[in-house]
Backbone as CSV, one residue per row, in Angstrom:
resi,resn,N_x,N_y,N_z,CA_x,CA_y,CA_z,C_x,C_y,C_z
1,MET,-333.676,-156.889,75.607,-334.784,-156.474,75.751,-334.721,-154.631,75.591
2,ARG,-335.470,-154.151,74.819,-335.450,-152.738,74.441,-336.407,-152.042,75.442
3,PRO,-335.930,-150.685,75.954,-336.881,-149.927,77.027,-337.992,-149.246,76.126
4,ASP,-339.230,-149.176,76.925,-340.425,-148.380,76.267,-340.087,-146.954,76.080
5,ILE,-340.731,-146.398,75.248,-340.685,-145.001,75.055,-341.167,-144.147,76.712
6,ASP,-342.095,-144.669,77.097,-342.458,-143.897,78.352,-341.433,-144.051,79.295
7,ASP,-340.602,-145.252,79.566,-339.749,-145.484,80.322,-338.573,-144.494,80.167
8,LEU,-338.055,-144.338,78.868,-337.144,-143.488,78.232,-337.423,-142.121,78.773
9,GLN,-338.660,-141.478,78.555,-338.944,-140.323,78.653,-338.833,-139.761,80.229
10,ARG,-339.459,-140.780,80.799,-339.295,-140.491,82.454,-338.070,-140.483,83.061
11,PHE,-337.301,-141.236,82.384,-335.707,-141.055,82.995,-335.410,-139.851,82.763
12,TYR,-335.226,-139.502,81.525,-334.619,-138.238,80.743,-335.248,-136.896,81.521
13,ALA,-336.587,-137.171,82.329,-337.233,-135.932,82.795,-337.003,-135.842,84.294
14,SER,-336.216,-136.873,84.652,-335.795,-137.186,86.331,-334.479,-136.300,86.491
15,ARG,-334.192,-135.925,87.727,-332.757,-135.361,87.900,-331.561,-136.059,87.499
16,GLN,-331.748,-137.330,87.757,-330.520,-138.248,87.211,-330.324,-138.196,85.875
17,GLY,-331.499,-138.431,85.004,-331.519,-138.368,83.772,-330.939,-136.920,82.907
18,GLN,-331.214,-135.867,83.751,-330.887,-134.603,83.006,-329.345,-134.738,83.597
19,LEU,-328.795,-135.144,84.498,-327.458,-134.936,84.631,-326.601,-135.843,83.505
20,ALA,-327.138,-137.185,83.408,-326.092,-137.942,82.570,-326.592,-137.598,81.146
21,ARG,-327.825,-136.803,80.821,-327.610,-136.169,79.430,-326.529,-135.032,79.323
22,ARG,-326.349,-134.444,80.443,-325.400,-133.025,80.320,-324.184,-133.713,80.106
23,LEU,-323.789,-134.902,81.025,-322.647,-135.405,81.077,-322.009,-136.053,79.820
24,ILE,-323.015,-136.846,78.945,-323.036,-137.477,77.973,-322.630,-136.311,76.845
25,HIS,-323.526,-135.453,76.848,-323.495,-134.235,75.590,-322.206,-133.522,75.710
26,HIS,-321.762,-133.211,76.980,-320.159,-132.778,77.013,-319.181,-133.557,76.227
27,GLN,-319.360,-134.812,76.427,-318.256,-135.542,75.377,-318.693,-135.507,74.138
28,LEU,-319.790,-135.643,73.730,-320.219,-135.529,72.457,-319.965,-134.226,71.536
29,LYS,-319.829,-133.221,72.330,-319.462,-131.847,71.988,-318.098,-131.985,71.579
30,THR,-317.268,-132.651,72.251,-315.646,-132.734,72.123,-315.463,-133.580,70.769
31,LEU,-316.357,-134.739,70.438,-316.148,-135.219,69.180,-316.672,-134.223,67.965
32,TRP,-317.616,-133.644,68.278,-318.729,-133.001,67.055,-318.608,-131.611,67.456
33,PRO,-317.513,-130.735,67.580,-317.929,-129.452,68.151,-318.186,-128.431,67.120
34,ASP,-318.348,-128.881,65.912,-318.965,-128.116,64.699,-319.686,-128.837,63.633
35,LEU,-320.863,-128.626,63.835,-321.735,-129.330,62.519,-322.444,-128.302,61.742
36,ALA,-321.773,-127.025,61.633,-322.588,-126.047,60.698,-322.499,-126.960,59.337
37,GLY,-323.666,-126.588,58.656,-323.599,-127.183,57.279,-323.965,-128.678,57.338
38,ARG,-324.218,-129.261,58.348,-324.384,-130.683,58.615,-325.768,-131.226,58.740
39,THR,-326.063,-132.419,58.083,-327.474,-133.242,58.523,-327.278,-134.401,59.493
40,VAL,-327.869,-134.131,60.480,-327.623,-135.549,61.555,-328.867,-135.903,61.868
41,MET,-328.688,-137.201,61.794,-329.839,-138.423,61.958,-329.562,-138.942,63.273
42,GLY,-330.382,-139.059,64.157,-330.509,-139.805,65.694,-331.347,-141.217,65.224
43,PHE,-330.914,-142.224,65.887,-331.700,-143.503,66.007,-331.722,-144.164,67.365
44,GLY,-332.660,-144.732,67.713,-332.873,-145.090,69.028,-333.933,-144.224,69.727
45,TYR,-333.033,-143.744,70.758,-333.586,-142.329,71.373,-332.418,-141.356,71.641
46,ALA,-332.285,-140.652,70.722,-331.290,-139.667,70.524,-332.004,-138.211,70.579
47,ALA,-333.096,-137.948,70.986,-333.684,-136.415,71.015,-333.078,-135.656,72.052
48,PRO,-333.021,-136.240,73.003,-332.469,-135.582,74.177,-330.903,-134.777,73.770
49,TYR,-330.333,-135.396,73.005,-328.842,-135.214,72.544,-329.002,-134.570,71.359
50,LEU,-329.902,-134.661,70.693,-329.961,-133.907,69.412,-330.382,-132.412,69.451
51,ALA,-331.032,-132.132,70.595,-331.718,-130.855,71.115,-330.203,-129.846,71.402
52,GLY,-329.331,-130.547,71.973,-328.221,-129.862,72.274,-327.098,-129.469,70.779
53,LEU,-327.335,-130.154,69.691,-326.592,-130.003,68.549,-327.276,-128.848,67.836
54,ASP,-327.409,-127.863,68.012,-328.354,-126.679,67.338,-327.225,-126.110,66.137
55,SER,-326.275,-126.519,66.042,-325.165,-126.021,65.257,-325.455,-126.766,63.712
56,ALA,-326.168,-127.733,63.723,-326.225,-128.810,62.615,-327.448,-127.975,61.907
57,ASP,-327.239,-128.051,60.453,-328.020,-127.516,59.563,-329.486,-128.177,59.541
58,ARG,-329.529,-129.419,59.488,-330.858,-130.300,59.611,-330.584,-131.248,60.462
59,SER,-331.444,-131.903,61.498,-331.727,-133.088,62.239,-333.108,-133.767,62.134
60,VAL,-332.824,-135.091,62.337,-333.938,-135.915,62.577,-333.878,-136.881,63.441
61,ALA,-334.627,-137.081,64.132,-334.434,-138.469,65.016,-335.653,-139.520,64.670
62,LEU,-335.008,-140.711,64.236,-335.813,-141.908,64.015,-335.682,-142.880,65.358
63,MET,-336.789,-143.514,65.562,-337.242,-144.231,66.667,-337.679,-145.824,66.185
64,PRO,-337.124,-146.828,66.656,-337.528,-148.085,66.402,-339.069,-148.289,66.705
65,ALA,-339.480,-149.164,65.703,-340.887,-149.533,65.963,-341.196,-150.363,67.399
66,GLN,-340.350,-151.094,67.753,-340.308,-151.750,69.005,-340.336,-151.070,70.257
67,GLN,-339.675,-149.727,70.293,-339.765,-148.867,71.340,-340.897,-147.859,71.570
68,GLY,-341.305,-147.468,70.289,-342.495,-146.353,70.203,-341.534,-145.171,69.990
69,ALA,-342.373,-143.966,69.608,-341.971,-142.820,68.963,-342.865,-141.704,69.828
70,CYS,-341.951,-140.303,70.121,-342.764,-139.317,70.904,-342.236,-138.254,69.926
71,ARG,-343.015,-137.239,70.074,-342.909,-135.931,69.236,-341.499,-135.354,69.825
72,TRP,-340.976,-134.697,68.966,-339.474,-133.946,69.006,-339.509,-133.194,67.687
73,PRO,-339.174,-131.794,67.882,-339.288,-131.000,69.121,-340.475,-130.626,69.871
74,ALA,-340.638,-130.336,71.031,-341.916,-129.782,71.821,-342.684,-128.871,70.963
75,GLU,-342.086,-127.952,70.218,-342.544,-126.868,69.410,-341.866,-126.807,68.196
76,GLY,-342.825,-126.271,67.254,-342.282,-126.200,65.596,-342.409,-127.517,64.930
77,GLU,-341.652,-127.649,63.709,-342.036,-128.532,63.085,-341.493,-129.945,63.640
78,VAL,-342.208,-130.829,63.362,-342.097,-132.330,64.060,-341.039,-132.975,63.142
79,ARG,-339.936,-133.364,63.895,-338.738,-134.355,63.031,-338.452,-135.343,63.535
80,THR,-339.750,-136.099,63.842,-339.634,-137.558,64.516,-340.333,-138.552,63.647
81,ALA,-339.650,-139.732,63.305,-340.442,-140.579,62.652,-340.158,-142.048,63.238
82,LEU,-341.119,-143.099,62.925,-341.247,-144.239,63.471,-340.459,-144.954,62.460
83,ALA,-339.461,-145.971,62.608,-338.704,-146.648,61.271,-338.199,-148.101,62.095
84,ARG,-337.944,-148.970,60.944,-337.351,-150.384,61.279,-336.080,-150.376,61.296
85,GLU,-335.603,-151.113,62.262,-333.951,-151.086,62.380,-333.150,-151.594,60.864
86,ASP,-334.181,-152.528,60.230,-333.430,-152.951,59.020,-333.856,-152.204,57.754
87,GLU,-334.482,-151.131,57.923,-335.039,-150.285,56.811,-335.498,-148.887,57.197
88,LEU,-334.397,-148.119,57.268,-334.327,-146.602,57.313,-334.972,-145.834,56.225
89,PRO,-335.962,-145.040,56.639,-336.405,-144.284,55.555,-335.780,-143.220,55.036
90,LEU,-334.668,-143.512,54.575,-333.746,-142.198,54.203,-333.022,-142.740,52.774
91,ALA,-332.818,-141.850,51.972,-331.971,-142.220,50.546,-330.709,-142.261,50.840
92,ASP,-329.790,-142.905,49.959,-328.634,-143.161,50.214,-327.489,-141.880,50.245
93,GLY,-326.564,-142.112,51.303,-325.739,-140.841,51.277,-326.630,-139.573,51.633
94,SER,-327.462,-139.738,52.339,-328.377,-138.340,52.697,-328.105,-137.630,53.738
95,VAL,-326.957,-138.110,54.415,-326.891,-137.676,55.920,-325.477,-137.502,55.967
96,ASP,-325.078,-136.596,56.960,-323.593,-136.369,57.037,-322.941,-136.807,58.611
97,ARG,-323.958,-137.117,59.665,-323.601,-137.676,60.853,-324.638,-138.377,61.257
98,VAL,-324.468,-139.436,61.967,-325.487,-140.475,62.333,-325.182,-140.477,64.132
99,LEU,-325.909,-140.559,64.909,-325.678,-140.368,66.281,-326.801,-141.924,66.838
100,LEU,-326.290,-142.728,67.710,-327.070,-144.172,67.922,-326.723,-144.059,69.409
101,VAL,-327.917,-143.804,69.921,-328.192,-143.687,71.406,-329.317,-144.831,71.818
102,HIS,-329.118,-145.539,72.625,-330.153,-146.745,73.303,-330.452,-147.395,72.089
103,ALA,-329.399,-147.790,70.903,-329.985,-148.338,69.765,-329.101,-149.371,69.723
104,LEU,-327.838,-149.410,69.495,-326.739,-150.670,69.225,-327.173,-151.663,70.299
105,GLU,-327.030,-151.391,71.596,-327.207,-152.492,72.692,-328.266,-153.321,72.712
106,CYS,-329.659,-152.772,72.044,-330.712,-153.324,72.047,-331.377,-153.709,70.799
107,CYS,-330.402,-153.704,69.967,-330.831,-153.810,68.403,-330.766,-155.610,68.290
108,SER,-331.803,-156.444,67.491,-331.915,-157.602,67.277,-331.194,-158.025,66.187
109,ASN,-330.841,-157.136,65.206,-329.703,-157.472,63.857,-328.822,-156.332,64.071
110,VAL,-327.790,-156.367,64.286,-326.805,-155.438,64.556,-326.278,-155.245,63.045
111,PRO,-325.777,-156.486,62.409,-325.405,-156.162,61.115,-326.233,-155.537,60.167
112,ARG,-327.657,-155.870,60.204,-328.319,-155.192,59.520,-328.296,-153.608,59.695
113,LEU,-328.494,-153.258,61.056,-328.372,-151.988,61.360,-327.260,-151.262,60.913
114,MET,-326.137,-151.952,60.991,-324.934,-151.205,60.689,-325.037,-151.013,59.149
115,ARG,-325.640,-151.880,58.276,-325.561,-151.917,57.010,-326.352,-150.600,56.668
116,GLU,-327.577,-150.323,57.338,-328.393,-149.410,57.052,-327.827,-148.043,57.235
117,VAL,-327.085,-147.900,58.394,-326.201,-146.848,58.624,-325.165,-146.305,57.757
118,TRP,-324.519,-147.650,57.271,-323.535,-147.264,56.349,-324.128,-146.700,54.875
119,ARG,-325.268,-147.187,54.560,-326.036,-146.855,53.319,-326.534,-145.274,53.550
120,VAL,-326.977,-145.062,54.508,-327.413,-143.457,54.591,-326.596,-142.340,54.674
121,LEU,-325.259,-142.795,55.134,-324.244,-142.153,55.564,-323.578,-141.340,54.180
122,ALA,-323.311,-140.217,53.849,-322.678,-139.690,52.957,-321.167,-140.207,52.806
123,ASP,-320.380,-140.090,51.861,-319.246,-140.890,51.621,-318.190,-139.825,52.582
124,GLY,-317.408,-140.318,53.404,-316.666,-139.826,54.634,-317.428,-139.252,55.774
125,GLY,-318.744,-139.706,55.797,-319.477,-139.510,57.050,-319.235,-140.284,58.153
126,ARG,-319.594,-139.749,59.292,-319.023,-140.249,60.315,-320.472,-140.656,61.387
127,MET,-320.096,-141.597,62.398,-321.171,-141.826,63.187,-320.456,-142.026,64.697
128,VAL,-321.590,-141.840,65.877,-320.992,-142.129,67.326,-321.944,-142.780,67.820
129,ALA,-321.706,-143.830,68.236,-322.465,-144.908,69.200,-322.203,-144.737,70.449
130,VAL,-323.288,-144.389,71.341,-323.105,-144.270,72.424,-323.840,-145.649,73.456
131,VAL,-323.131,-146.377,73.930,-323.482,-147.728,74.558,-323.119,-147.718,75.878
132,PRO,-323.623,-148.671,76.964,-323.412,-148.850,78.027,-322.136,-149.740,78.003
133,ASN,-320.996,-149.565,79.113,-319.748,-149.933,79.295,-319.978,-151.359,79.936
134,ARG,-319.387,-152.302,79.625,-319.468,-153.806,79.997,-318.742,-153.595,81.444
135,ARG,-317.646,-152.785,81.589,-316.895,-152.779,82.769,-317.449,-151.739,83.850
136,GLY,-318.540,-151.008,83.496,-319.124,-150.062,84.742,-319.957,-150.497,85.201
137,LEU,-320.898,-149.731,86.177,-321.860,-150.072,87.029,-323.356,-149.578,86.536
138,TRP,-323.248,-148.679,85.384,-324.507,-148.492,84.890,-325.399,-149.750,84.307
139,CYS,-324.575,-150.655,83.656,-325.213,-151.639,82.830,-325.733,-152.755,84.040
140,LEU,-325.379,-152.447,85.111,-326.038,-153.488,86.240,-327.225,-153.071,86.895
141,SER,-327.485,-151.925,86.584,-328.938,-151.614,87.131,-329.980,-151.137,86.088
142,ASP,-331.040,-152.110,86.328,-332.278,-151.748,85.436,-333.069,-150.663,85.608
143,ARG,-332.610,-149.822,86.595,-333.479,-148.554,86.616,-333.146,-147.732,85.905
144,THR,-332.145,-147.623,84.774,-331.750,-146.699,83.916,-331.985,-147.395,82.462
145,PRO,-332.088,-146.752,81.550,-332.039,-147.122,80.087,-330.757,-147.983,79.846
146,PHE,-329.833,-147.453,80.420,-328.262,-148.281,80.143,-328.285,-149.531,80.665
147,GLY,-329.439,-150.146,81.640,-329.021,-151.191,82.105,-330.039,-152.227,81.162
148,HIS,-330.264,-151.931,80.060,-330.929,-152.900,79.121,-330.177,-153.274,77.936
149,GLY,-330.466,-154.461,77.414,-329.576,-154.712,76.185,-328.254,-155.471,76.610
150,GLN,-327.401,-155.394,75.481,-326.079,-156.153,75.565,-325.183,-155.099,75.760
151,PRO,-324.491,-154.792,76.783,-323.197,-153.822,77.216,-322.149,-154.228,76.187
152,TYR,-321.256,-153.140,75.963,-319.659,-153.323,75.251,-318.889,-152.832,76.066
153,SER,-317.638,-153.410,75.772,-316.300,-152.767,75.980,-315.725,-152.096,75.041
154,ARG,-314.832,-151.138,75.373,-314.322,-150.201,74.236,-313.777,-151.081,72.987
155,SER,-313.275,-152.075,73.380,-312.828,-152.984,72.284,-313.666,-153.537,71.632
156,GLN,-314.871,-154.125,72.107,-315.905,-154.993,71.584,-316.448,-153.842,70.598
157,LEU,-316.840,-152.875,70.992,-317.617,-151.963,70.138,-316.597,-151.365,68.786
158,GLU,-315.333,-151.244,69.143,-314.683,-150.994,68.079,-314.527,-152.049,66.982
159,ARG,-314.302,-153.650,67.535,-314.308,-154.335,66.442,-315.730,-154.683,65.742
160,THR,-316.677,-154.212,66.415,-318.036,-154.331,65.505,-318.089,-153.406,64.837
161,LEU,-317.815,-152.157,64.962,-317.701,-151.063,63.738,-316.693,-151.362,62.702
162,ASN,-315.768,-151.901,63.206,-314.852,-152.071,62.055,-315.105,-153.061,61.310
163,GLY,-315.869,-154.276,61.777,-316.461,-155.323,60.890,-317.472,-154.866,60.003
164,HIS,-318.052,-153.748,60.198,-319.222,-153.280,59.034,-318.651,-151.883,58.386
165,LEU,-317.211,-152.023,58.009,-316.698,-150.719,56.951,-316.902,-149.490,57.808
166,PHE,-316.496,-149.554,59.230,-316.401,-148.318,59.631,-315.099,-148.310,60.402
167,ALA,-314.380,-146.927,60.301,-312.940,-146.900,60.770,-312.850,-145.846,62.085
168,THR,-312.816,-146.592,63.421,-312.861,-145.862,64.387,-311.959,-144.891,64.449
169,CYS,-312.322,-143.573,64.957,-311.261,-142.234,64.743,-311.359,-141.533,66.009
170,GLY,-312.129,-141.984,66.945,-312.272,-141.211,68.228,-313.041,-141.972,69.453
171,GLU,-312.600,-141.438,70.591,-313.158,-142.549,71.914,-313.278,-141.635,73.060
172,ARG,-314.468,-141.740,73.707,-314.793,-141.034,74.894,-315.659,-141.748,76.060
173,THR,-315.638,-141.304,77.069,-316.227,-142.226,78.091,-316.923,-140.954,79.091
174,ALA,-317.940,-141.424,79.826,-318.870,-140.474,80.636,-319.293,-141.384,81.652
175,LEU,-320.018,-140.708,82.893,-320.878,-141.528,83.839,-320.142,-142.427,84.742
176,PHE,-319.310,-141.827,85.496,-318.464,-142.312,86.589,-319.174,-142.519,87.863
177,LEU,-320.146,-141.794,88.146,-320.731,-141.974,89.420,-321.756,-143.009,89.294
178,PRO,-321.628,-144.051,90.100,-322.792,-145.175,90.277,-324.187,-144.321,90.143
179,PRO,-325.060,-145.309,89.297,-326.347,-144.687,89.307,-327.070,-144.765,90.715
180,THR,-327.700,-143.463,90.791,-328.197,-143.368,91.944,-329.105,-141.972,92.124
181,ARG,-330.352,-142.284,92.871,-330.896,-141.089,92.737,-331.025,-139.974,94.063
182,SER,-330.136,-140.507,94.904,-329.800,-139.542,95.929,-329.454,-138.196,95.572
183,ARG,-330.248,-137.298,95.834,-329.730,-135.834,95.684,-328.301,-135.460,96.106
184,LEU,-327.919,-136.035,97.137,-326.665,-135.796,98.059,-325.540,-136.177,96.949
185,LEU,-325.663,-137.545,96.626,-324.785,-138.308,95.846,-324.395,-137.451,94.310
186,LEU,-325.557,-137.004,93.974,-325.931,-136.443,92.396,-324.915,-135.316,92.541
187,ARG,-324.822,-134.458,93.712,-323.856,-133.413,93.527,-322.326,-133.459,93.538
188,LEU,-322.167,-134.722,93.746,-320.614,-135.389,93.589,-320.381,-135.624,92.189
189,ALA,-321.175,-135.832,91.071,-321.179,-136.429,89.775,-319.853,-135.590,89.176
190,VAL,-319.967,-134.015,89.321,-319.237,-133.482,88.380,-317.768,-133.963,88.752
191,PRO,-317.146,-133.749,90.227,-316.084,-134.150,90.642,-315.658,-135.559,90.410
192,ALA,-316.673,-136.552,90.412,-316.341,-137.851,90.190,-316.239,-138.216,88.514
193,GLU,-316.577,-137.293,88.055,-316.422,-137.408,86.199,-314.989,-137.024,86.242
194,ARG,-314.621,-135.883,86.892,-313.206,-135.487,86.655,-312.036,-136.431,86.934
195,LEU,-312.380,-137.095,88.253,-311.448,-138.010,88.733,-311.618,-139.374,87.678
196,GLY,-312.681,-139.553,87.308,-312.811,-140.869,86.554,-312.111,-140.756,85.332
197,LEU,-312.337,-139.488,84.592,-311.664,-139.038,83.339,-310.004,-139.075,83.448
198,SER,-309.607,-138.873,84.490,-308.192,-138.977,84.852,-307.280,-140.090,84.959
199,PHE,-308.141,-140.899,86.020,-307.606,-142.109,86.590,-308.154,-143.422,86.179
200,ALA,-309.711,-143.384,85.766,-310.286,-144.867,85.775,-311.242,-144.809,84.577
201,ARG,-310.767,-144.308,83.453,-311.379,-144.352,82.132,-312.078,-145.511,81.830
202,GLN,-311.666,-146.835,82.276,-312.020,-148.009,81.428,-313.177,-148.375,82.391
203,PHE,-313.653,-147.865,83.599,-314.484,-148.074,84.705,-315.842,-147.084,84.339
204,ALA,-315.829,-146.527,83.201,-317.016,-145.470,82.850,-318.356,-146.112,82.960
205,GLY,-319.393,-145.485,82.914,-320.621,-146.100,82.676,-321.181,-146.146,81.224
206,VAL,-320.511,-145.193,80.461,-321.093,-145.540,78.993,-319.716,-145.190,78.125
207,VAL,-319.546,-145.639,77.010,-318.525,-145.531,76.084,-319.097,-144.863,74.796
208,LEU,-318.497,-143.836,74.170,-318.837,-143.055,72.937,-317.521,-143.314,72.214
209,VAL,-317.967,-143.940,71.140,-316.935,-144.454,69.968,-317.408,-143.612,68.752
210,GLU,-316.375,-142.845,68.181,-316.594,-142.165,66.993,-316.053,-143.019,65.653
211,ALA,-316.634,-143.366,64.460,-316.142,-144.025,63.443,-316.652,-143.056,62.075
212,GLU,-315.670,-143.373,61.017,-315.940,-142.840,59.719,-316.303,-144.006,58.735
213,LYS,-316.904,-143.632,57.810,-317.623,-144.674,56.928,-316.561,-144.665,55.948
214,GLN,-316.173,-146.177,55.495,-315.070,-146.502,54.651,-315.526,-146.983,53.253
215,ILE,-315.050,-146.759,52.328,-315.296,-147.373,50.925,-314.214,-147.786,50.566
216,TYR,-314.013,-149.024,49.959,-313.046,-150.201,49.543,-313.239,-149.821,48.044
217,VAL,-312.150,-149.657,47.148,-312.248,-149.574,45.931,-311.232,-150.949,45.391
218,GLY,-311.665,-151.880,44.522,-310.643,-152.850,44.097,-309.723,-152.535,43.182
219,THR,-308.627,-152.967,43.325,-307.385,-152.674,42.320,-307.005,-153.913,41.640
220,ALA,-306.656,-153.706,40.704,-306.055,-154.886,39.604,-304.926,-155.494,40.377
221,ILE,-304.729,-156.883,40.315,-303.679,-157.717,40.803,-302.761,-157.950,39.729
222,PRO,-301.424,-157.544,39.884,-300.557,-157.959,38.649,-300.400,-159.261,38.520
223,SER,-300.450,-159.801,37.369,-300.164,-161.062,37.046,-298.716,-161.707,37.482
224,LEU,-298.821,-162.804,38.306,-297.584,-163.300,38.631,-296.809,-164.204,37.493
225,ALA,-295.681,-164.203,37.553,-294.893,-164.967,36.684,-295.222,-166.445,36.959
226,ARG,-295.403,-167.347,35.955,-295.667,-168.574,36.064,-294.236,-169.452,36.652
227,SER,-294.546,-169.990,37.558,-293.506,-170.887,38.195,-292.912,-172.300,37.275
228,LYS,-291.700,-172.393,37.423,-291.672,-173.341,36.777,-292.175,-174.759,37.018
229,ARG,-292.650,-175.239,35.872,-293.693,-176.561,36.105,-292.628,-177.819,36.410
230,ARG,-293.210,-178.680,37.203,-292.523,-179.828,37.576,-292.430,-180.742,36.618
231,ARG,-291.415,-181.624,36.267,-291.295,-182.843,35.394,-291.496,-183.953,36.148
232,TYR,-292.474,-184.840,35.197,-292.917,-186.129,35.995,-292.371,-187.131,35.158
233,VAL,-291.884,-188.109,35.640,-291.467,-189.345,34.833,-292.815,-190.038,34.439
234,PRO,-292.743,-190.236,33.076,-293.964,-191.078,32.399,-293.828,-192.777,32.763
235,VAL,-294.335,-192.829,33.870,-294.328,-194.349,34.425,-294.736,-195.227,33.669
236,MET,-296.200,-195.223,32.951,-296.670,-196.042,32.067,-295.780,-196.482,30.869
237,GLU,-295.104,-195.430,30.273,-294.459,-195.476,29.341,-293.212,-196.087,29.469
238,GLY,-292.618,-195.790,30.545,-291.300,-196.300,30.958,-291.558,-197.856,31.340
239,MET,-292.368,-198.139,31.796,-292.679,-199.463,32.017,-292.938,-200.449,30.787
240,ALA,-293.668,-199.825,29.834,-293.879,-200.472,28.548,-292.634,-200.488,27.930
241,ALA,-291.802,-199.436,27.795,-290.510,-199.753,27.238,-289.667,-200.777,27.655
242,ALA,-289.501,-200.665,28.848,-288.619,-201.869,29.757,-289.155,-202.959,29.480
243,ARG,-290.455,-203.455,29.476,-291.053,-204.658,29.059,-290.817,-205.144,27.699
244,ASP,-290.956,-204.122,26.778,-290.413,-204.680,25.211,-288.992,-205.118,25.122
245,ARG,-288.237,-204.182,26.090,-286.807,-204.457,25.846,-286.548,-205.879,26.595
246,VAL,-287.027,-206.035,27.600,-286.755,-207.448,28.206,-287.401,-208.755,27.510
247,GLN,-288.264,-208.502,26.729,-288.888,-209.536,26.059,-288.219,-209.825,24.879
248,SER,-287.549,-208.791,24.409,-286.864,-208.723,23.025,-285.280,-209.585,23.610
249,GLU,-284.942,-209.771,24.536,-283.691,-210.227,25.045,-284.003,-211.621,24.650
250,PRO,-282.918,-212.430,24.169,-282.873,-213.818,23.814,-282.571,-214.652,25.000
251,GLY,-283.550,-215.870,25.121,-283.369,-216.602,26.111,-283.962,-216.103,27.573
252,ASN,-284.657,-215.104,27.501,-285.487,-214.620,28.602,-286.700,-215.563,28.807
253,ARG,-286.598,-216.001,30.159,-287.666,-216.954,30.089,-288.626,-216.426,31.318
254,LEU,-288.358,-214.894,31.642,-289.170,-214.526,32.946,-290.127,-213.435,32.060
255,GLY,-289.771,-212.999,31.051,-290.558,-211.915,30.234,-291.308,-211.124,31.061
256,HIS,-292.394,-211.366,31.064,-293.675,-210.230,31.795,-293.290,-210.234,33.279
257,ARG,-292.619,-211.227,34.023,-292.250,-211.150,35.206,-291.136,-210.033,35.450
258,ALA,-290.399,-210.100,34.797,-289.123,-209.093,34.994,-289.440,-207.964,34.498
259,ALA,-290.451,-207.762,33.678,-290.828,-206.386,33.000,-291.586,-205.693,34.394
260,ALA,-292.570,-206.588,35.015,-293.157,-206.022,36.030,-292.375,-205.337,37.031
261,THR,-291.078,-206.119,37.175,-290.404,-205.709,38.215,-289.383,-204.325,37.955
262,VAL,-289.729,-203.835,36.947,-288.974,-202.711,36.269,-289.311,-201.594,37.108
263,VAL,-288.637,-200.605,37.802,-288.958,-199.504,38.429,-288.223,-198.326,37.775
264,PRO,-289.067,-197.359,37.322,-288.421,-196.060,36.581,-287.917,-195.249,37.509
265,LEU,-286.753,-194.672,36.897,-285.735,-193.533,37.735,-286.687,-192.169,37.843
266,ARG,-286.356,-191.496,38.875,-286.907,-190.352,38.966,-285.875,-189.111,38.314
267,PRO,-286.314,-187.977,37.852,-285.396,-187.170,37.127,-284.438,-186.752,38.134
268,GLY,-283.024,-186.452,37.404,-282.146,-186.043,38.464,-281.244,-187.261,38.942
269,ARG,-281.366,-188.559,39.359,-281.018,-189.643,39.652,-280.067,-190.100,38.434
270,GLN,-279.056,-190.855,39.239,-278.090,-191.666,38.268,-278.564,-192.789,37.909
271,GLY,-278.282,-193.322,36.598,-278.852,-194.528,36.188,-279.340,-194.642,34.825
272,ALA,-279.661,-195.965,34.391,-279.890,-196.020,32.976,-281.271,-195.340,32.729
273,PRO,-281.628,-194.533,31.687,-282.784,-193.737,31.163,-283.941,-194.615,31.479
274,GLY,-284.007,-195.705,31.243,-285.264,-196.835,31.375,-285.451,-197.234,32.482
275,GLY,-284.596,-197.009,33.541,-284.815,-197.635,34.563,-283.715,-198.594,35.090
276,ARG,-283.842,-199.300,36.272,-283.196,-200.346,36.553,-283.761,-201.512,36.615
277,ARG,-283.120,-202.628,36.598,-283.595,-204.314,36.747,-283.357,-204.843,38.224
278,LEU,-284.380,-205.054,38.756,-284.277,-205.721,40.100,-283.814,-207.356,39.901
279,PRO,-282.939,-207.703,40.696,-282.647,-209.264,40.759,-283.714,-209.976,40.712
280,THR,-283.802,-211.222,39.975,-284.961,-212.123,39.982,-284.469,-213.504,40.435
281,PRO,-285.344,-214.157,40.980,-284.910,-215.449,41.687,-284.617,-216.111,40.470
């Protein structure tokens, strides 16, 4: 189930949402320290995070139709569009970076979304997927947007990206404090973040994985030397020759019966070339 646009705006306007955005954005800046001259596309609800990537040359926020869209930025030219998950309104290779937030875990057709992200990315472009961690506590609470949809572990997310022509090249975690609205506990968010990053990274609330678009080029396979063919015994011809030889012997009263009992020899065995004659009654 995908959260509604009103719920997303309400969460990021709260104290808890602002703190979560700041902590996740700090890890995102570690992966993308400089975006000068880059074109960035966000899908899902990436507007709060795109606002902090001010070094990018151009940025646009696409929001799925099932979720709804809102105006972004609040002032100036609008850079928000409503889009389908399986049909992004962008040209091939038109963006350099893609940011997926509240997108992958709520997507109804992950392979199609990955195919579209791969299509709009330029050669060598990179994407960052922000998803709730399966081992964390944030995916267990439906009071936050990270409690909706399908959570991922780090290894599951990496396998998903690798299976759709993306090579993972970076990984970060965030949100170690349990989801709470208490102002007293929220003051401990920064110390809890430092302790979690040092000792308990697998229990973070959110996983960030960076992946690069891969292009595979087919190469010619050198022709293999033909293996030696097997030699097969012409069974029917051997039986016919043995039958004619038996019938031609004078005084043979068993003719066809003896011929039927002739068994050809396999190549490499010692014996008569035509076969051996079994004893007859």
